N, C-alpha and C positions, 0 to 999 in steps of 0.2 A: 547620137547612135553611138552604137560599140559595132567597132571591127572585127571584134571576137573575144568567145569565151574560151578559156583553157581550164578545163575539168581535170585535174591534177591526183591521183586516187591506187593504192596498192595495185587494184583487182581489174579485171574487166569482164570479168561473169562473177554476179552476185553470190557471193558468201556469207551474208547478212548483213543485215539491217544499213546500213550504212554505206554501204557501196551500192547496196540496189539505191536510194536516196539518191549516190553520184549519178549513176549510171543512168537510172530515170531523169532528171534532171538535165542529164546530155541529150537525151532524147524529146525530151518536150522543147527544149531552146531550140533546137533544129528544125522541128516542125513549126516552129512560129516564126522559122526562117532567119534562125540568125547562123553565123559559121562557128561551129563548136569545134573544137581537136581536145582528143581527149590523148595524157599523157600517164604510162600504164606501166607498172613495171612486170606484170604478167605476161602472158600471151594474150594478142589481140582478139577484137571477137568481129566475127564477118557481120553479122547480124548488125550490129552498130555502125559497122560501114557502109549495110546497105542501106540504113536509116538514111545517111549524107553522114559522116560526122565521121572526122579525120583522125584514126583507130593509132599511136605513132607507143608503139609498145615494144618491151625490155625483154620479153619472154627469159622470165627470171618466175622460180618459185616461192612461194610464199616459206621464210626462214626455217621451221623444222619440215620443210617435205623435200627437202635437198640433204646435198655434205652440211653436216655443224660442225664441224671448221670453218668452212667455204664464210660457210650463212652467219655462223656469228663475226667474222670480218666486215663482212659487204652489210651485217645488221647492227654495224656500228656506222658504218659509213661508206656508203653502197659508187663505189665511186663510178661506176658503169650508167645510173641514175642520172650522177650530177652531169655528168658527160650527156646523156641523151634530153635529158631540159633543156640544158645551157645552151649547146646547141641549133635546139628550134628556138629559143625563145634568141638567140644573135643571128637567126635566118629571117622568125617571120613576126615577130615583135613590132608593133605600134605603140602613137600611147594611147589607143582608144580600145587596147586590151586588157583584156581582167584576168586571172589567175585565184582560181576559188579552188585549195587543197584539203579533200577531205581524208585519203589513209595514206597512211607513209611508214606506218611501225612495222612489216609485217612484210617490205620488201625495199622500197625508195629510202628506205632512211633519215635522218638529218642534214642527208646529201642532198634533200631533192630544195633543205631553206636556203644552202647557202648556193647551187645555182638560177633561186629565183632573188639573190641581192639586189641584181641592177632594176626588178620589177618588182620592189617591195611596197612601195610606196600603188601597188594596185591589185595584192597578192589579201586574199580572205583566208581564213583557217574556219574552218567546221568543226566545232568540239563536239562530236560523237560520243567522244569514251573522255576520259583523263590524259592522253597523257602526252598532253600539250606539258602539262609540267609536274607529273606525276611518274617516276619511274617504272610504278608497274602497272598505270594508267589507267587502276582503278580506285585509288584512293581509298584501299581495302587491306588491311592485315590479313593476308591470307593465314598465315600460324595463327593466332586469334581468334581469326574468325569472326572479327567485325571490321565495322568500318576508321581508320585511323586518322588520328588524330594531329598527325603531325606534319609539321611546314613541307612541300616538298622541298627534298636536295639542301633541309636541314640537320641539323647534326642526328637527332633522334630519329629521323628518316632514313642519314646515312648510316648508322647504326641499326637498325628495325630487321629483321629477319622476318620482310612480311612474305618476300614471295610465293608463288605457289612454288613455281618448282627449283627450290631453295636457296640458299647463302651466294653460293659463287651465282646464279641467274640473279640476284639482286645488282650484287656489283658488277656485273654488264651491263646491268642497266642502266647501273647511275651513270658509269665510264660511256653513255649513250644520251642521257637526262643531260651532264654535262657541255656532251660535243653540240648539243641541239642550243643545249641555252646559250652558247658562248656568242654560236653561230646568230640567234636572235635578241643578245643582247642589248642591241642598241634600237632596237624597233622593232617590238613584239605588235605583229599586224596583228586587225581585228578578229576578233572573235568570236564567232556565233554559238550559240549554247543554243541547247534544243529544249530547255527548260532553265528556268529562273532558279531554281534552287542550287543549280553547278554553283552560282556565282560565287557564292561563298567559300566553296573549295575553293574555284582556281586564285579569292581575294587572299592565298596563307603566301603564294606564289610572290604578292606584290601588287598584281592585276586591279587597277579597279573599272569602275562604271567606264570611263572612257577607252578603255580596250576590247569589252565587249558589250555585245545585246542578247539579246532572243530571239531564235526563231525558231518556232516549235514547228515539230517534226508533221508532215499531210498524213492526213486518216484518210480511209472509206472504213465504217462498218460492215462490217459481218450482213448485216439487214441494213435493207434503208428503211426499215420499217423498227417500233420496238417489241424485242423479242418477248411473247408474256413468260417471262420468268416465274412467276409464279405455278404454272403448270409445269415447272419440267421437272428433273429430281437429277440430272448426272452435273458434272462438273466437268468443265471445260481446262484445257490445259493446251496452247497454243507456242510450242517453241524449239526451242533445241534440250536432246537430251541429254544433259550433261551436266554436272553436282553447282557448277556456278548457278546453273536456273532451278535445284532446287528439284528438280520434277520426280527424282527419290523422294521427298519432303513432300509430297502433294500423293505420293503415291501409298505412302506408311496412311497419314492422313484420313484422308477417304476412305482407307479400310478401315480404321479406329471410330470414324463415322456412322458404316457402315453404306456412304455413297458409293457410282461409281465413276471414277472417273475418262474422262473421254480427252485422250494424250494424243494430239497431234504433233509432226515432227520427227524426227530422226536424230542419230546420235551416237556413244558411243554407249554408252548407258541403257540402250535401248533394246537387246536380245535378251541382259541378266533383268532386267526391271521387268519383262512380258513373259518373261520363266517365275521371277518371285509373287509378282502379282494377275498371275490368268483372270482374276475375275474382273477386272480392271480393261477398256478398248483400248489397244493401242494399233492407231490406224495410217501412221507411218503419211509420210508427207503428203502432203493435197496441197492440190491449185483454191486459189484465194476462192474461185467459185464453191469448189466443194469443203472447203472451211464452212459455208454458209447453213450446209445439210446438217454438219453437226452442233453448230453454235443453239440453229433452232429446237436442239434436246436438250441444252442448258439452263438450270436454274442459277448457274453464276459462272464466273470463271475465276481461277488464282496466277500468280505472280509471286509462285514461294522468292523471289533470287537468293541465293545468301549472298550477293554482294551488293554494291549497292546500283541501280538501275535508274542511269540518268531520262528516260522515258520510259519505255516500255510499251512498244507500238501493240501488241497483239491485248494489250489490257485496255487501249484505250478505243481499238476495234471492237472490241467486248462491249464495253462500258456504253460507246457512240450505240451497241445493238440494244442496248435494255440490258446488258447482263448486266449484274450488280459484280462488283470484284474485292476479293481476298488477297488482300496483298502483301508483301515484307511491306515491314515498318521501315526500312531500312531505302526499299525506293522513291525517290523521289517526289511523282507522284500520288504515296501516300496519304502524303496530308492531303493534297486535291480531294481524294476519293471520301474522306472521313470527312469535311470541310462541307460538302457535299453531302452527304447522307447517302452514299451512293457505294459502300461498301465497310471494308473493315479495313485495318494493318494490324498483323501480328508479327507475329516472332516465328519463324518459319522454322524454327530448332526444339524450338517447343512443341512436338508432337503432341502433345493431349492440351496444348492450349490451338494450337492449330486446329485439329478434328472436334474440338468444343465451340469454337467459329463457323468451321462449315453446319456444324449439326441443329447451329443458334438458326439458319438461314431455311436448314432443313424443314427443322418443324416447325414451321410459321410464313405463312401463308399471306400475310396482311406486312410482315415486315417484308417478304423481298418484295413482295410489289412496290412500296413504296419504294424500294432501292434501287428495282429497276428505274419503277417514271423517274426517280432521280436523277440515274445515271444518261440517260436517254435523253434530260431537259437538261439538267445543268450543267454539265463539265464539257460548253462549247468553246470556253475559251481555254482546252487545254490542249490544241492539237490546231492547225490549220485543215482547210481538205486540200485535196491536189492541186484543183485550178490556181486557189489563192495563193501555195506555198510558192507558186511558181512564179506567179506576178509579183511574190515579194523578193525573191532574187534576183529576179529582172530590173524591175524600180531600185533595188539592192547597188548593184553592178552599176546601173546608170548613178545616180546621186552619187558614189564612191570614184566616178570618173569625173563628174562633173567639181564638186566641193569635196572631195574627199574619206579622209574617217567621221566629221561631221553629215556629210550627204549622204554619206553612206549608214549611220543608226538612225537617222531624219525619217527617209527610205522606210526602215523598216519598223521605227513606228509610227508612222504613216499605216502603214500597211494594217497592223495589230486596231488601231485604231480601229480601221474599217472595219473589219472582222469582226472583233470585240473587243469592251474595254477593257483593259488593261493598265495597273497602273505604270509607273516609270521601274525597270531594274533599281532593286534595292541594293547596293551591294554590304555585306556588312563584314569587315577583315575578320577572319579569325583568326583567333590564337595559334601555339601550337610552337615548339620547340624545333 
């Protein structure tokens, strides 16, 4: 048995998919009778405490939401976060307590890893993104608007003006990454990847199959039965209204294809885009149950992200509901979608090509129906049900405590095999200067 599960995350309130998963897991664990603590950098969350979760909160804001100079210093190494975590470990740790780190780049900083060194043999890191090795967290060169081929922290990386906020921000991120790498140099914790395509990127930093394994995200489809996509006409987008997600590209491509975009979500670009594209439906943030209503009107869904999308929750929710998906070719699930003949992969920056892909499904009911059925029936191995995901984590923790890293990896392998047949994680060491 486990004495306690400690979830470590910047935020106690979800501001994205990664935080949502961290907090959902905490609630699921405590409802199964486990003792759970959340160590977070933000303010606390009374609803989590009412669930029976111990919440230890630092009460700080995300990096760019407070005093900038102070944020830059604490973002490199947040001494207050280190003290909070270290004191909790000193007072409460037992040999049967496991520590699961989800998010640290916004508040907690690499200091959290320093504080966890005494329990590093029971620490797991969830790779929701690439911040474990990549300074800008995206394996993407924002200046070139293309995936980055450099080895993280190699000479090409250090000389690259890849950061979306400019060269000064890149320099700051390099310093932070150097501090983090220094703390973890002797003992990289096991990484849980949300898609096996992430492995080739992490391998550039010297990580191997003995350092990482795959735990696909949990997904609930928008609808329990297949949407008859071939009967519908609209295009669905679910996500943040910001440039990295490519919502502006989707709106323009839909206009050129003569299709109506239903855009679910909010963000910095919403007001401008709703004025520029009044013919589209800008429905704002919606509860999950309400999204189903819009999904039932859709012929297909789009995920036109400009950067590398490690997973794409909304896209998988759409696929499992029977909606074909047109995805950015740089997203990691694009190959899965194309292989299953459940949609198309495009360069979303090529607006004419993007529009042509939309039109190809708009004008062909037979093709749309075939892709809809494939999406609904052929992509079960791309994710896990929420229940299977929680059970997989619990098995992984138990295996880790009993048999170390091999026990953790073996437990997840068994869980994947139980859920669906998946080959062993193949890690190809990628090059790059």
